[in-house]
C-alpha positions as CSV (number, residue, x, y, z in Angstrom):
1,M,131.7,137.6,126.3
2,A,129.6,138.0,123.9
3,T,128.3,133.9,124.1
4,A,128.1,135.0,127.7
5,V,125.2,137.5,126.8
6,G,123.7,135.9,124.7
7,N,123.3,133.2,126.6
8,R,121.9,135.4,129.7
9,A,119.3,136.8,127.4
10,Q,118.3,133.4,126.0
11,I,117.8,132.0,129.4
12,K,115.6,134.9,130.2
13,T,114.2,134.3,127.8
14,E,113.5,131.0,128.7
15,R,112.8,131.8,132.4
16,M,109.5,133.6,131.5
17,L,108.7,131.1,128.4
18,V,108.6,129.1,131.6
19,T,106.6,131.6,133.5
20,V,104.1,131.8,130.7
21,I,103.5,128.4,130.7
22,K,103.1,128.4,134.3
23,M,100.5,131.3,134.1
24,R,98.5,129.2,131.9
25,V,98.9,126.5,133.1
26,I,97.8,127.9,136.5
27,G,95.0,129.6,134.8
28,R,93.8,126.3,132.8
29,L,93.5,124.6,136.4
30,H,91.8,128.2,137.9
31,D,89.4,127.8,135.4
32,Q,88.5,124.0,135.5
33,R,87.9,124.8,139.8
34,L,85.6,127.7,138.6
35,T,84.0,125.6,136.4
36,I,83.8,122.5,138.6
37,D,82.2,124.7,141.3
38,R,79.9,126.4,138.1
39,R,78.0,122.7,137.8
40,R,78.2,122.4,141.6
41,W,76.6,125.5,142.8
42,I,73.9,124.8,139.6
43,S,73.4,121.3,141.2
44,A,72.9,122.3,144.1
45,A,69.8,124.8,143.0
46,L,68.8,122.4,140.9
47,A,68.3,120.2,143.3
48,A,66.8,122.8,146.0
49,C,64.1,124.1,142.8
50,L,62.7,120.8,142.7
51,A,62.3,119.6,146.4
52,V,60.6,123.0,146.3
53,A,58.6,122.0,143.5
54,A,58.0,118.7,144.9
55,L,57.0,120.1,148.5
56,A,54.9,121.7,146.8
57,G,52.7,119.9,145.0
58,C,52.1,117.8,148.3
59,D,48.6,120.0,148.7
60,V,47.9,118.6,144.7
61,E,45.0,115.8,144.9
62,R,44.2,113.9,142.1
63,R,41.3,115.5,140.6
64,Q,37.9,113.1,141.0
65,S,35.3,112.8,138.3
66,D,31.8,114.3,137.8
67,A,30.7,110.5,138.9
68,E,33.2,110.6,141.9
69,L,32.4,113.8,143.2
70,G,28.2,112.8,143.3
71,L,27.2,115.8,140.3
72,N,24.4,115.3,138.6
73,P,23.9,116.8,135.2
74,Q,23.7,120.4,136.3
75,Q,26.1,120.5,138.6
76,A,28.7,119.1,136.5
77,A,27.8,121.0,133.7
78,G,28.0,124.0,136.2
79,R,31.9,122.0,136.6
80,K,33.0,122.7,133.3
81,I,31.8,126.2,133.3
82,Y,33.7,126.4,136.7
83,D,37.2,125.0,134.8
84,N,36.8,127.5,132.2
85,Y,36.3,130.7,134.2
86,C,37.0,130.7,137.4
87,D,39.6,127.8,138.0
88,R,42.2,130.4,137.2
89,C,41.8,132.4,140.2
90,H,39.7,130.5,142.9
91,R,40.5,126.8,143.8
92,P,37.0,124.8,144.3
93,Y,38.6,122.4,147.5
94,S,40.7,124.7,149.0
95,T,40.3,127.6,151.4
96,K,43.0,129.2,150.2
97,G,43.2,131.3,147.6
98,K,44.8,132.2,144.6
99,K,44.3,135.4,142.8
100,G,40.6,135.3,144.5
101,P,39.3,133.5,147.6
102,G,39.2,129.4,147.4
103,L,35.9,128.4,147.4
104,K,35.7,125.0,149.5
105,G,32.6,125.0,151.9
106,L,31.4,129.0,150.2
107,F,27.6,128.3,150.8
108,Q,28.4,126.9,154.0
109,R,29.4,130.0,155.9
110,Q,26.3,132.6,156.6
111,Y,28.4,135.9,155.0
112,L,30.9,135.3,152.2
113,P,34.6,136.2,153.8
114,L,35.9,139.0,151.5
115,S,32.8,141.3,151.0
116,G,30.8,139.8,154.1
117,L,27.8,140.0,151.7
118,P,24.5,136.8,152.7
119,A,26.4,133.5,150.8
120,N,23.5,133.3,148.9
121,D,22.6,132.4,145.5
122,D,21.2,136.0,144.6
123,R,24.5,137.7,146.2
124,V,26.8,135.5,144.7
125,G,25.1,135.3,141.4
126,E,25.6,138.3,141.1
127,I,28.8,138.6,141.9
128,I,29.3,136.3,138.5
129,R,27.0,138.5,136.7
130,Y,28.8,142.0,137.3
131,G,32.5,140.8,139.1
132,R,33.4,143.1,141.9
133,H,37.2,144.0,142.6
134,E,39.9,143.0,140.4
135,M,37.1,140.2,139.1
136,P,35.4,140.9,136.5
137,G,32.0,140.6,135.9
138,Y,30.7,137.5,133.4
139,S,27.0,138.9,132.5
140,Q,28.4,139.0,128.9
141,T,29.4,135.6,128.7
142,L,26.8,133.8,130.7
143,N,23.9,132.8,129.6
144,P,21.3,132.7,132.4
145,Q,21.6,128.6,132.8
146,D,25.4,128.9,132.1
147,L,24.9,130.8,135.3
148,Q,22.1,128.6,137.1
149,D,24.6,126.1,136.4
150,L,28.1,127.2,137.8
151,L,25.7,128.4,140.8
152,A,24.6,124.3,141.4
153,Y,28.0,123.6,141.4
154,L,29.8,125.7,144.0
155,H,27.0,124.5,145.9
156,T,28.4,120.8,146.0
157,L,31.8,122.7,147.1
């Protein structure tokens, strides 16, 4: 009788051990499935990000040299000033803006798009010197010659 009870206890222990092993194996399989699902999700997200980046880059053109644009020395100097101070907020060859409006055709319009001021050297120079809304003023940064060079470049846009 004692051996029968011992056998039952041993069988019960073995069943419990088999159950624990099965649970671990199933758990590992579940973890592997989750890992595979995570990898697939990460791959899909990465592919989507790359697609968005590629589409966003579609309107980007190769930057032309000063010679290709036909800039004279004053306009080329103005372009350098533009690159240093203006390019972070304004797109030169687009009407789309970044933080500020795009500047393509700035002087071809009769009035400036946001302010409604006349599109001439005096008004644009004033905005550059003193700033406007979110745009900082550059009167302490640019000397009169820099301002003239920058205006000469803006006329080419």
